[in-house]
TORPA-4810 file (N, C-alpha, C, O; in nm, 3 decimals):
<nodes>
NODE_1_10.809_11.133_11.589_10.772_10.991_11.618_10.901_10.922_11.651_11.002_10.939_11.582_M
NODE_2_10.898_10.846_11.753_11.017_10.767_11.801_11.050_10.655_11.699_10.959_10.592_11.644_H
NODE_3_11.179_10.631_11.673_11.209_10.521_11.577_11.166_10.385_11.622_11.155_10.293_11.541_P
NODE_4_11.141_10.369_11.752_11.093_10.241_11.802_10.960_10.205_11.733_10.937_10.089_11.700_Y
NODE_5_10.877_10.301_11.711_10.745_10.276_11.645_10.766_10.234_11.499_10.695_10.146_11.448_F
NODE_6_10.861_10.296_11.434_10.880_10.265_11.291_10.936_10.127_11.268_10.902_10.059_11.172_L
NODE_7_11.027_10.086_11.362_11.099_9.957_11.337_11.048_9.842_11.423_11.086_9.727_11.398_F
NODE_8_10.966_9.867_11.522_10.920_9.756_11.604_10.768_9.747_11.607_10.712_9.643_11.574_V
NODE_9_10.704_9.851_11.643_10.556_9.848_11.661_10.485_9.843_11.530_10.392_9.764_11.520_V
NODE_10_10.518_9.922_11.423_10.449_9.922_11.304_10.457_9.786_11.232_10.355_9.733_11.189_F
NODE_11_10.582_9.729_11.218_10.587_9.593_11.161_10.513_9.490_11.243_10.456_9.398_11.185_P
NODE_12_10.511_9.499_11.373_10.434_9.404_11.457_10.284_9.414_11.430_10.214_9.312_11.427_A
NODE_13_10.236_9.536_11.409_10.095_9.546_11.377_10.063_9.494_11.236_9.956_9.436_11.215_V
NODE_14_10.151_9.514_11.142_10.134_9.457_11.009_10.137_9.302_11.016_10.061_9.236_10.946_V
NODE_15_10.223_9.246_11.100_10.228_9.106_11.112_10.106_9.048_11.178_10.062_8.939_11.141_F
NODE_16_10.050_9.120_11.276_9.929_9.076_11.341_9.815_9.070_11.243_9.734_8.977_11.246_V
NODE_17_9.809_9.172_11.152_9.703_9.176_11.049_9.724_9.063_10.952_9.628_9.003_10.905_G
NODE_18_9.848_9.033_10.919_9.881_8.921_10.829_9.840_8.790_10.897_9.778_8.705_10.832_Y
NODE_19_9.871_8.773_11.022_9.838_8.646_11.098_9.689_8.629_11.106_9.640_8.516_11.098_A
NODE_20_9.615_8.738_11.122_9.467_8.731_11.132_9.414_8.687_10.995_9.327_8.600_10.985_V
NODE_21_9.468_8.748_10.891_9.425_8.710_10.752_9.454_8.567_10.716_9.371_8.501_10.653_G
NODE_22_9.573_8.515_10.755_9.608_8.382_10.727_9.524_8.282_10.808_9.483_8.178_10.755_R
NODE_23_9.499_8.314_10.933_9.413_8.229_11.015_9.273_8.225_10.957_9.210_8.119_10.952_A
NODE_24_9.221_8.345_10.910_9.092_8.344_10.847_9.089_8.258_10.721_8.989_8.192_10.692_G
NODE_25_9.201_8.261_10.646_9.208_8.177_10.528_9.211_8.032_10.555_9.144_7.954_10.486_H
NODE_26_9.287_7.992_10.655_9.300_7.850_10.691_9.172_7.798_10.756_9.125_7.690_10.720_I
NODE_27_9.114_7.875_10.852_8.993_7.830_10.920_8.863_7.852_10.843_8.768_7.776_10.859_L
NODE_28_8.860_7.953_10.762_8.732_7.988_10.696_8.740_7.987_10.544_8.646_8.028_10.476_G
NODE_29_8.854_7.941_10.490_8.863_7.939_10.343_8.775_7.840_10.272_8.760_7.849_10.150_G
NODE_30_8.717_7.748_10.343_8.634_7.645_10.283_8.490_7.699_10.273_8.411_7.635_10.205_H
NODE_31_8.453_7.803_10.333_8.318_7.850_10.334_8.299_7.949_10.218_8.393_8.016_10.173_T
NODE_32_8.176_7.954_10.172_8.137_8.047_10.063_8.113_8.185_10.124_8.004_8.211_10.177_R
NODE_33_8.211_8.271_10.118_8.202_8.401_10.181_8.295_8.500_10.103_8.371_8.459_10.015_S
NODE_34_8.287_8.626_10.138_8.376_8.723_10.075_8.521_8.693_10.104_8.553_8.648_10.214_P
NODE_35_8.607_8.715_10.011_8.753_8.694_10.033_8.799_8.806_10.127_8.743_8.916_10.127_H
NODE_36_8.907_8.772_10.211_8.938_8.860_10.317_9.023_8.977_10.273_9.052_9.063_10.356_H
NODE_37_9.066_8.987_10.151_9.133_9.107_10.104_9.037_9.224_10.107_9.077_9.339_10.120_W
NODE_38_8.906_9.191_10.093_8.808_9.298_10.097_8.802_9.365_10.235_8.786_9.487_10.249_L
NODE_39_8.817_9.274_10.339_8.817_9.336_10.475_8.939_9.419_10.497_8.930_9.523_10.562_Y
NODE_40_9.052_9.379_10.447_9.173_9.460_10.461_9.157_9.595_10.392_9.193_9.699_10.447_G
NODE_41_9.099_9.589_10.265_9.078_9.712_10.194_8.981_9.807_10.267_9.000_9.929_10.269_A
NODE_42_8.877_9.747_10.326_8.783_9.831_10.403_8.850_9.892_10.525_8.823_10.008_10.556_M
NODE_43_8.935_9.820_10.595_9.006_9.869_10.708_9.093_9.991_10.664_9.095_10.093_10.732_M
NODE_44_9.162_9.979_10.557_9.243_10.090_10.511_9.165_10.212_10.472_9.205_10.324_10.501_I
NODE_45_9.052_10.189_10.406_8.964_10.300_10.367_8.907_10.373_10.492_8.907_10.496_10.500_I
NODE_46_8.858_10.291_10.587_8.805_10.353_10.713_8.916_10.430_10.787_8.892_10.538_10.839_I
NODE_47_9.035_10.376_10.791_9.148_10.442_10.856_9.178_10.576_10.789_9.206_10.674_10.858_A
NODE_48_9.173_10.581_10.655_9.198_10.701_10.585_9.087_10.803_10.610_9.114_10.922_10.627_V
NODE_49_8.962_10.757_10.612_8.851_10.849_10.637_8.854_10.908_10.779_8.813_11.022_10.802_L
NODE_50_8.902_10.829_10.872_8.906_10.882_11.008_9.054_10.897_11.055_9.092_10.855_11.164_F
NODE_51_9.135_10.957_10.968_9.279_10.969_10.994_9.312_11.065_11.108_9.428_11.069_11.150_R
NODE_52_9.224_11.136_11.157_9.250_11.220_11.274_9.236_11.141_11.406_9.277_11.190_11.511_E
NODE_53_9.179_11.018_11.403_9.165_10.940_11.517_9.304_10.887_11.562_9.395_10.870_11.482_A
NODE_54_9.312_10.863_11.686_9.450_10.820_11.733_9.489_10.679_11.691_9.608_10.650_11.680_S
NODE_55_9.390_10.591_11.665_9.430_10.455_11.624_9.415_10.427_11.479_9.420_10.311_11.438_L
NODE_56_9.398_10.530_11.399_9.378_10.509_11.251_9.502_10.456_11.186_9.490_10.377_11.093_S
NODE_57_9.621_10.494_11.230_9.742_10.440_11.166_9.758_10.288_11.192_9.802_10.211_11.107_S
NODE_58_9.719_10.252_11.316_9.725_10.106_11.349_9.626_10.028_11.274_9.654_9.915_11.233_Y
NODE_59_9.507_10.084_11.252_9.405_10.016_11.175_9.446_10.005_11.028_9.419_9.904_10.964_M
NODE_60_9.510_10.108_10.976_9.554_10.100_10.836_9.665_9.996_10.820_9.666_9.922_10.722_A
NODE_61_9.760_9.988_10.918_9.868_9.894_10.911_9.815_9.749_10.918_9.859_9.660_10.845_L
NODE_62_9.718_9.731_11.010_9.654_9.600_11.024_9.583_9.562_10.897_9.588_9.447_10.854_C
NODE_63_9.517_9.657_10.838_9.448_9.635_10.708_9.544_9.603_10.600_9.512_9.522_10.513_G
NODE_64_9.663_9.661_10.599_9.764_9.620_10.500_9.805_9.477_10.517_9.824_9.406_10.418_V
NODE_65_9.820_9.433_10.641_9.859_9.299_10.668_9.753_9.200_10.621_9.784_9.098_10.560_G
NODE_66_9.624_9.233_10.652_9.514_9.143_10.608_9.507_9.139_10.454_9.485_9.034_10.394_V
NODE_67_9.525_9.255_10.394_9.519_9.264_10.246_9.632_9.187_10.179_9.610_9.120_10.078_F
NODE_68_9.753_9.196_10.234_9.866_9.123_10.172_9.852_8.972_10.192_9.900_8.896_10.109_V
NODE_69_9.787_8.928_10.299_9.771_8.789_10.321_9.684_8.724_10.215_9.690_8.602_10.199_S
NODE_70_9.607_8.798_10.145_9.519_8.745_10.037_9.541_8.817_9.907_9.447_8.841_9.831_D
NODE_71_9.668_8.851_9.880_9.704_8.931_9.767_9.672_8.858_9.634_9.625_8.917_9.537_L
NODE_72_9.700_8.728_9.634_9.675_8.651_9.510_9.525_8.658_9.460_9.495_8.670_9.342_K
NODE_73_9.436_8.649_9.561_9.299_8.656_9.527_9.257_8.796_9.480_9.168_8.810_9.396_D
NODE_74_9.325_8.902_9.535_9.301_9.038_9.488_9.348_9.051_9.342_9.277_9.107_9.258_F
NODE_75_9.464_9.000_9.312_9.514_9.010_9.178_9.432_8.934_9.078_9.428_8.973_8.961_L
NODE_76_9.365_8.825_9.118_9.276_8.754_9.038_9.128_8.809_9.043_9.038_8.754_8.979_D
NODE_77_9.111_8.915_9.120_8.984_8.986_9.138_8.877_8.882_9.183_8.765_8.880_9.131_L
NODE_78_8.916_8.800_9.277_8.813_8.707_9.338_8.752_8.785_9.453_8.821_8.833_9.543_K
NODE_79_8.618_8.796_9.446_8.546_8.874_9.551_8.471_8.782_9.645_8.472_8.806_9.765_I
NODE_80_8.409_8.681_9.596_8.319_8.600_9.678_8.336_8.450_9.635_8.337_8.421_9.515_Y
NODE_81_8.349_8.360_9.728_8.352_8.220_9.689_8.446_8.143_9.789_8.491_8.195_9.892_G
NODE_82_8.471_8.020_9.749_8.552_7.926_9.825_8.693_7.933_9.771_8.713_7.941_9.650_V
NODE_83_8.796_7.930_9.863_8.930_7.917_9.826_8.959_7.774_9.782_8.931_7.681_9.858_D
NODE_84_9.015_7.753_9.664_9.046_7.623_9.609_9.188_7.595_9.627_9.265_7.602_9.532_E
NODE_85_9.227_7.561_9.752_9.371_7.539_9.779_9.381_7.400_9.841_9.306_7.367_9.933_V
NODE_86_9.474_7.318_9.792_9.493_7.185_9.843_9.566_7.186_9.975_9.520_7.128_10.073_E
NODE_87_9.684_7.256_9.978_9.763_7.259_10.094_9.751_7.398_10.154_9.788_7.498_10.092_V
NODE_88_9.698_7.404_10.280_9.684_7.534_10.347_9.804_7.551_10.437_9.826_7.469_10.526_K
NODE_89_9.882_7.657_10.416_9.999_7.688_10.492_9.992_7.825_10.543_9.929_7.911_10.482_R
NODE_90_10.057_7.852_10.656_10.053_7.982_10.719_10.136_8.083_10.645_10.090_8.195_10.621_F
NODE_91_10.262_8.044_10.605_10.348_8.140_10.535_10.324_8.127_10.388_10.374_8.036_10.321_W
NODE_92_10.244_8.224_10.336_10.217_8.230_10.196_10.121_8.341_10.170_10.066_8.403_10.261_G
NODE_93_10.103_8.365_10.040_10.004_8.466_10.000_9.907_8.391_9.905_9.943_8.354_9.794_I
NODE_94_9.784_8.372_9.953_9.684_8.304_9.870_9.570_8.391_9.837_9.477_8.349_9.768_D
</nodes>
């Protein structure tokens, strides 16, 4: 594998997953729904199950980004509900 993928493409895919997770938190955090760390975990599990597929590594990396964007709720084992955050910011882990 070319080093370009390891140092440019893979971190970019993780960042896209993080950005999607943060956008979901900011735009949909006020709704009563599953926390988005679950979606990141599902993406990682699906990527592992279909690891022979050509896009599975990208799906796993994107899932890692989504998962990390909601790491605090995972550590508190919040599965379903409303995010109780006063200040919503893009750079953070809620």
